[in-house]
N, CA, C, O and CB atoms as a CASP TS submission, in Angstrom:
PFRMAT TS
TARGET T0000
AUTHOR 0000-0000-0000
METHOD Language model
MODEL 1
PARENT N/A
ATOM      1  N   MET     1      76.483   8.009   8.763  1.00  0.00           N
ATOM      2  CA  MET     1      76.482   7.684   7.328  1.00  0.00           C
ATOM      3  C   MET     1      77.804   8.125   6.688  1.00  0.00           C
ATOM      4  O   MET     1      78.015   7.888   5.498  1.00  0.00           O
ATOM      5  CB  MET     1      75.276   8.367   6.610  1.00  0.00           C
ATOM      6  N   LYS     2      78.691   8.760   7.452  1.00  0.00           N
ATOM      7  CA  LYS     2      79.972   9.205   6.876  1.00  0.00           C
ATOM      8  C   LYS     2      80.815   7.994   6.478  1.00  0.00           C
ATOM      9  O   LYS     2      81.450   8.000   5.424  1.00  0.00           O
ATOM     10  CB  LYS     2      80.754  10.099   7.887  1.00  0.00           C
ATOM     11  N   TYR     3      80.822   6.970   7.306  1.00  0.00           N
ATOM     12  CA  TYR     3      81.626   5.786   7.002  1.00  0.00           C
ATOM     13  C   TYR     3      81.192   5.168   5.677  1.00  0.00           C
ATOM     14  O   TYR     3      81.986   4.511   5.003  1.00  0.00           O
ATOM     15  CB  TYR     3      81.514   4.751   8.134  1.00  0.00           C
ATOM     16  N   VAL     4      79.939   5.378   5.310  1.00  0.00           N
ATOM     17  CA  VAL     4      79.417   4.805   4.059  1.00  0.00           C
ATOM     18  C   VAL     4      80.228   5.309   2.869  1.00  0.00           C
ATOM     19  O   VAL     4      80.511   4.551   1.941  1.00  0.00           O
ATOM     20  CB  VAL     4      77.917   5.160   3.874  1.00  0.00           C
ATOM     21  N   HIS     5      80.605   6.597   2.896  1.00  0.00           N
ATOM     22  CA  HIS     5      81.344   7.176   1.760  1.00  0.00           C
ATOM     23  C   HIS     5      82.673   6.448   1.561  1.00  0.00           C
ATOM     24  O   HIS     5      83.144   6.294   0.434  1.00  0.00           O
ATOM     25  CB  HIS     5      81.595   8.693   1.985  1.00  0.00           C
ATOM     26  N   ASN     6      83.265   6.007   2.656  1.00  0.00           N
ATOM     27  CA  ASN     6      84.565   5.324   2.549  1.00  0.00           C
ATOM     28  C   ASN     6      84.403   3.956   1.886  1.00  0.00           C
ATOM     29  O   ASN     6      85.302   3.498   1.180  1.00  0.00           O
ATOM     30  CB  ASN     6      85.212   5.162   3.949  1.00  0.00           C
ATOM     31  N   ILE     7      83.278   3.316   2.106  1.00  0.00           N
ATOM     32  CA  ILE     7      83.063   1.967   1.549  1.00  0.00           C
ATOM     33  C   ILE     7      82.878   2.048   0.033  1.00  0.00           C
ATOM     34  O   ILE     7      83.548   1.328  -0.708  1.00  0.00           O
ATOM     35  CB  ILE     7      81.823   1.287   2.207  1.00  0.00           C
ATOM     36  N   GLY     8      81.987   2.907  -0.430  1.00  0.00           N
ATOM     37  CA  GLY     8      81.758   3.000  -1.878  1.00  0.00           C
ATOM     38  C   GLY     8      80.284   3.229  -2.183  1.00  0.00           C
ATOM     39  O   GLY     8      79.440   3.095  -1.297  1.00  0.00           O
ATOM     40  N   PRO     9      79.970   3.570  -3.417  1.00  0.00           N
ATOM     41  CA  PRO     9      78.596   3.882  -3.817  1.00  0.00           C
ATOM     42  C   PRO     9      77.682   2.663  -3.702  1.00  0.00           C
ATOM     43  O   PRO     9      76.532   2.788  -3.281  1.00  0.00           O
ATOM     44  CB  PRO     9      78.574   4.412  -5.248  1.00  0.00           C
ATOM     45  N   LYS    10      78.183   1.496  -4.070  1.00  0.00           N
ATOM     46  CA  LYS    10      77.336   0.289  -3.999  1.00  0.00           C
ATOM     47  C   LYS    10      76.934   0.017  -2.556  1.00  0.00           C
ATOM     48  O   LYS    10      75.761  -0.210  -2.257  1.00  0.00           O
ATOM     49  CB  LYS    10      78.077  -0.945  -4.589  1.00  0.00           C
ATOM     50  N   ARG    11      77.916   0.043  -1.673  1.00  0.00           N
ATOM     51  CA  ARG    11      77.623  -0.205  -0.254  1.00  0.00           C
ATOM     52  C   ARG    11      76.736   0.914   0.288  1.00  0.00           C
ATOM     53  O   ARG    11      75.861   0.686   1.124  1.00  0.00           O
ATOM     54  CB  ARG    11      78.940  -0.310   0.578  1.00  0.00           C
ATOM     55  N   GLN    12      76.982   2.123  -0.206  1.00  0.00           N
ATOM     56  CA  GLN    12      76.208   3.261   0.267  1.00  0.00           C
ATOM     57  C   GLN    12      74.727   3.037  -0.012  1.00  0.00           C
ATOM     58  O   GLN    12      73.881   3.326   0.833  1.00  0.00           O
ATOM     59  CB  GLN    12      76.693   4.562  -0.395  1.00  0.00           C
ATOM     60  N   ARG    13      74.419   2.526  -1.187  1.00  0.00           N
ATOM     61  CA  ARG    13      73.014   2.294  -1.537  1.00  0.00           C
ATOM     62  C   ARG    13      72.404   1.267  -0.599  1.00  0.00           C
ATOM     63  O   ARG    13      71.263   1.410  -0.160  1.00  0.00           O
ATOM     64  CB  ARG    13      72.882   1.824  -3.002  1.00  0.00           C
ATOM     65  N   LYS    14      73.171   0.237  -0.298  1.00  0.00           N
ATOM     66  CA  LYS    14      72.644  -0.802   0.600  1.00  0.00           C
ATOM     67  C   LYS    14      72.384  -0.202   1.975  1.00  0.00           C
ATOM     68  O   LYS    14      71.348  -0.465   2.587  1.00  0.00           O
ATOM     69  CB  LYS    14      73.632  -2.004   0.708  1.00  0.00           C
ATOM     70  N   SER    15      73.319   0.602   2.459  1.00  0.00           N
ATOM     71  CA  SER    15      73.157   1.219   3.771  1.00  0.00           C
ATOM     72  C   SER    15      71.942   2.132   3.767  1.00  0.00           C
ATOM     73  O   SER    15      71.155   2.139   4.714  1.00  0.00           O
ATOM     74  CB  SER    15      74.422   2.005   4.168  1.00  0.00           C
ATOM     75  N   LEU    16      71.794   2.902   2.695  1.00  0.00           N
ATOM     76  CA  LEU    16      70.658   3.812   2.600  1.00  0.00           C
ATOM     77  C   LEU    16      69.360   3.022   2.604  1.00  0.00           C
ATOM     78  O   LEU    16      68.380   3.428   3.227  1.00  0.00           O
ATOM     79  CB  LEU    16      70.756   4.682   1.333  1.00  0.00           C
ATOM     80  N   THR    17      69.358   1.897   1.908  1.00  0.00           N
ATOM     81  CA  THR    17      68.145   1.074   1.852  1.00  0.00           C
ATOM     82  C   THR    17      67.787   0.592   3.247  1.00  0.00           C
ATOM     83  O   THR    17      66.629   0.661   3.658  1.00  0.00           O
ATOM     84  CB  THR    17      68.333  -0.130   0.896  1.00  0.00           C
ATOM     85  N   MET    18      68.784   0.103   3.972  1.00  0.00           N
ATOM     86  CA  MET    18      68.528  -0.401   5.322  1.00  0.00           C
ATOM     87  C   MET    18      68.076   0.736   6.235  1.00  0.00           C
ATOM     88  O   MET    18      67.125   0.589   7.002  1.00  0.00           O
ATOM     89  CB  MET    18      69.789  -1.083   5.897  1.00  0.00           C
ATOM     90  N   THR    19      68.760   1.858   6.146  1.00  0.00           N
ATOM     91  CA  THR    19      68.405   2.997   6.992  1.00  0.00           C
ATOM     92  C   THR    19      67.001   3.485   6.669  1.00  0.00           C
ATOM     93  O   THR    19      66.215   3.784   7.568  1.00  0.00           O
ATOM     94  CB  THR    19      69.417   4.140   6.815  1.00  0.00           C
ATOM     95  N   SER    20      66.694   3.562   5.377  1.00  0.00           N
ATOM     96  CA  SER    20      65.374   4.038   4.964  1.00  0.00           C
ATOM     97  C   SER    20      64.307   3.039   5.386  1.00  0.00           C
ATOM     98  O   SER    20      63.221   3.427   5.816  1.00  0.00           O
ATOM     99  CB  SER    20      65.325   4.267   3.437  1.00  0.00           C
ATOM    100  N   ALA    21      64.617   1.754   5.264  1.00  0.00           N
ATOM    101  CA  ALA    21      63.654   0.710   5.622  1.00  0.00           C
ATOM    102  C   ALA    21      63.315   0.814   7.113  1.00  0.00           C
ATOM    103  O   ALA    21      62.178   0.574   7.521  1.00  0.00           O
ATOM    104  CB  ALA    21      64.221  -0.706   5.285  1.00  0.00           C
ATOM    105  N   VAL    22      64.308   1.171   7.905  1.00  0.00           N
ATOM    106  CA  VAL    22      64.073   1.281   9.347  1.00  0.00           C
ATOM    107  C   VAL    22      63.088   2.414   9.629  1.00  0.00           C
ATOM    108  O   VAL    22      62.205   2.285  10.476  1.00  0.00           O
ATOM    109  CB  VAL    22      65.405   1.520  10.107  1.00  0.00           C
ATOM    110  N   ARG    23      63.250   3.516   8.914  1.00  0.00           N
ATOM    111  CA  ARG    23      62.361   4.665   9.148  1.00  0.00           C
ATOM    112  C   ARG    23      61.085   4.541   8.322  1.00  0.00           C
ATOM    113  O   ARG    23      59.992   4.833   8.807  1.00  0.00           O
ATOM    114  CB  ARG    23      63.083   5.986   8.809  1.00  0.00           C
ATOM    115  N   ARG    24      61.233   4.102   7.063  1.00  0.00           N
ATOM    116  CA  ARG    24      60.051   3.977   6.193  1.00  0.00           C
ATOM    117  C   ARG    24      60.120   2.676   5.404  1.00  0.00           C
ATOM    118  O   ARG    24      60.891   2.586   4.448  1.00  0.00           O
ATOM    119  CB  ARG    24      59.944   5.188   5.224  1.00  0.00           C
ATOM    120  N   PRO    25      59.346   1.675   5.772  1.00  0.00           N
ATOM    121  CA  PRO    25      59.343   0.400   5.054  1.00  0.00           C
ATOM    122  C   PRO    25      58.982   0.588   3.584  1.00  0.00           C
ATOM    123  O   PRO    25      59.445  -0.173   2.735  1.00  0.00           O
ATOM    124  CB  PRO    25      58.366  -0.574   5.708  1.00  0.00           C
ATOM    125  N   GLU    26      58.173   1.578   3.277  1.00  0.00           N
ATOM    126  CA  GLU    26      57.753   1.816   1.886  1.00  0.00           C
ATOM    127  C   GLU    26      58.962   2.191   1.021  1.00  0.00           C
ATOM    128  O   GLU    26      59.007   1.865  -0.165  1.00  0.00           O
ATOM    129  CB  GLU    26      56.676   2.939   1.822  1.00  0.00           C
ATOM    130  N   THR    27      59.926   2.868   1.615  1.00  0.00           N
ATOM    131  CA  THR    27      61.100   3.304   0.847  1.00  0.00           C
ATOM    132  C   THR    27      61.903   2.098   0.367  1.00  0.00           C
ATOM    133  O   THR    27      62.594   2.184  -0.648  1.00  0.00           O
ATOM    134  CB  THR    27      61.994   4.235   1.699  1.00  0.00           C
ATOM    135  N   MET    28      61.820   0.987   1.077  1.00  0.00           N
ATOM    136  CA  MET    28      62.593  -0.187   0.695  1.00  0.00           C
ATOM    137  C   MET    28      62.126  -0.716  -0.666  1.00  0.00           C
ATOM    138  O   MET    28      62.935  -1.266  -1.413  1.00  0.00           O
ATOM    139  CB  MET    28      62.472  -1.285   1.772  1.00  0.00           C
ATOM    140  N   ALA    29      60.880  -0.566  -0.994  1.00  0.00           N
ATOM    141  CA  ALA    29      60.349  -1.081  -2.271  1.00  0.00           C
ATOM    142  C   ALA    29      61.030  -0.420  -3.474  1.00  0.00           C
ATOM    143  O   ALA    29      61.577  -1.136  -4.314  1.00  0.00           O
ATOM    144  CB  ALA    29      58.826  -0.851  -2.345  1.00  0.00           C
ATOM    145  N   PRO    30      61.022   0.897  -3.593  1.00  0.00           N
ATOM    146  CA  PRO    30      61.647   1.581  -4.732  1.00  0.00           C
ATOM    147  C   PRO    30      63.143   1.296  -4.811  1.00  0.00           C
ATOM    148  O   PRO    30      63.681   1.112  -5.903  1.00  0.00           O
ATOM    149  CB  PRO    30      61.413   3.086  -4.637  1.00  0.00           C
ATOM    150  N   TRP    31      63.816   1.259  -3.671  1.00  0.00           N
ATOM    151  CA  TRP    31      65.262   1.012  -3.684  1.00  0.00           C
ATOM    152  C   TRP    31      65.547  -0.379  -4.218  1.00  0.00           C
ATOM    153  O   TRP    31      66.527  -0.591  -4.933  1.00  0.00           O
ATOM    154  CB  TRP    31      65.862   1.175  -2.271  1.00  0.00           C
ATOM    155  N   THR    32      64.688  -1.322  -3.868  1.00  0.00           N
ATOM    156  CA  THR    32      64.899  -2.698  -4.303  1.00  0.00           C
ATOM    157  C   THR    32      64.563  -2.800  -5.783  1.00  0.00           C
ATOM    158  O   THR    32      64.670  -3.878  -6.367  1.00  0.00           O
ATOM    159  CB  THR    32      64.040  -3.691  -3.467  1.00  0.00           C
TER
END
């Protein structure tokens, strides 16, 4: 997730959403 910081906050949120969705599908709902 370190590379995410280089991309930016917007991209970081998308990455977090995808990562969270992989571990917890429920987390994808609030992020969306």
